[in-house]
C-alpha positions in Angstrom: 0.5 -0.3 0.0 1.5 3.4 -1.4 0.1 5.0 2.3 1.4 2.6 4.5 4.8 4.0 5.1 8.2 2.1 8.2 10.3 5.0 9.7 13.3 3.9 10.9 14.0 6.9 12.8 12.9 10.3 13.6 14.4 11.9 10.3 12.1 9.4 8.1 9.2 10.6 11.2 9.3 13.9 10.3 10.1 13.4 6.5 7.0 11.5 5.9 4.9 13.5 8.0 5.5 17.5 6.2 3.0 18.5 5.1 0.8 16.1 7.0 -2.0 17.6 9.1 -2.7 13.8 10.8 -1.3 10.9 10.2 -1.6 7.5 12.1 1.8 5.3 13.9 1.4 1.8 14.9 4.4 0.9 16.9 4.5 -3.5 16.4 6.3 -6.4 17.8 7.4 -8.7 15.0 7.5 -11.1 17.3 4.2 -11.2 19.1 1.3 -13.0 18.5 -1.0 -10.2 19.9 0.8 -6.8 17.5 0.5 -9.5 14.5 -3.8 -9.3 15.0 -3.7 -5.7 15.7 -1.4 -5.2 12.5 -3.6 -7.4 11.0 -6.9 -4.5 11.7 -3.9 -1.7 11.1 -4.4 -2.6 7.7 -7.5 -3.9 7.3 -8.3 -0.3 8.2 -5.5 1.4 6.0 -7.2 -0.2 3.3 -9.9 1.4 2.6 -8.8 5.1 3.3 -5.4 5.6 0.6 -6.0 8.6 1.8 -4.6 9.2 4.8 -1.4 8.6 5.6 0.2 5.5 7.8 2.9 4.9 9.6 4.8 1.5 11.4 8.6 0.4 13.4 8.8 -2.0 13.9 10.2 -2.0 18.3 13.0 -5.3 17.8 14.5 -3.5 15.2 14.1 0.0 15.9 14.4 0.4 19.3 15.5 3.6 19.4 13.1 5.4 18.0 10.1 3.8 19.9 11.5 5.0 23.2 12.1 8.7 21.2 8.2 8.3 20.5 7.7 7.9 23.6 10.0 11.0 25.8 8.2 13.5 23.1 4.1 12.2 23.4 5.6 12.0 27.2 3.5 8.7 26.6 4.5 5.3 28.1 6.0 3.0 25.2 3.6 -0.2 25.3 3.8 -3.2 22.1 2.0 -3.0 20.0 0.6 0.9 20.1 -0.9 3.1 17.9 -1.3 6.4 17.8 -2.7 9.4 15.9 -2.0 12.5 15.8 -3.6 16.5 14.5 -1.2 19.1 14.2 2.0 16.9 15.7 -0.1 16.1 19.0 -1.7 12.8 19.6 -5.5 13.2 20.4 -5.5 9.0 19.8 -4.3 6.2 21.2 -5.0 2.8 22.2 -2.7 -0.9 22.8 -3.0 -4.5 22.8 -6.5 -6.1 21.7 -7.7 -3.0 21.9 -6.4 -1.3 18.6 -9.3 -2.2 16.1 -10.3 -1.2 12.0 -13.7 -0.3 14.2 -12.1 1.5 16.3 -9.8 3.5 14.1 -12.7 3.7 12.2 -15.4 5.2 15.8 -12.7 8.0 15.8 -12.3 9.0 13.0 -15.7 9.6 12.2 
């Protein structure tokens, strides 16, 4: 999907969201079955909304970025974790089994 972008450091994150008012950011664990289920939910929503921006990172490989995001947002790191940013501020977030395509849709509606 063209609107699903992997970010691996703060520079790639800034570049990916340049000129973007709002976006989603998913912290994915490549070894966790709960994260795999959340990833499927995220991808389902992503495929239905091609004009929104969707970012992701893999916590095992992008640990430094994951920690930087926790520090910047002041939201404790969890994995899986999903955040929605609007005007560079987190205005919605969920983790673990609360990451559902339906919850994302209800937030945006």
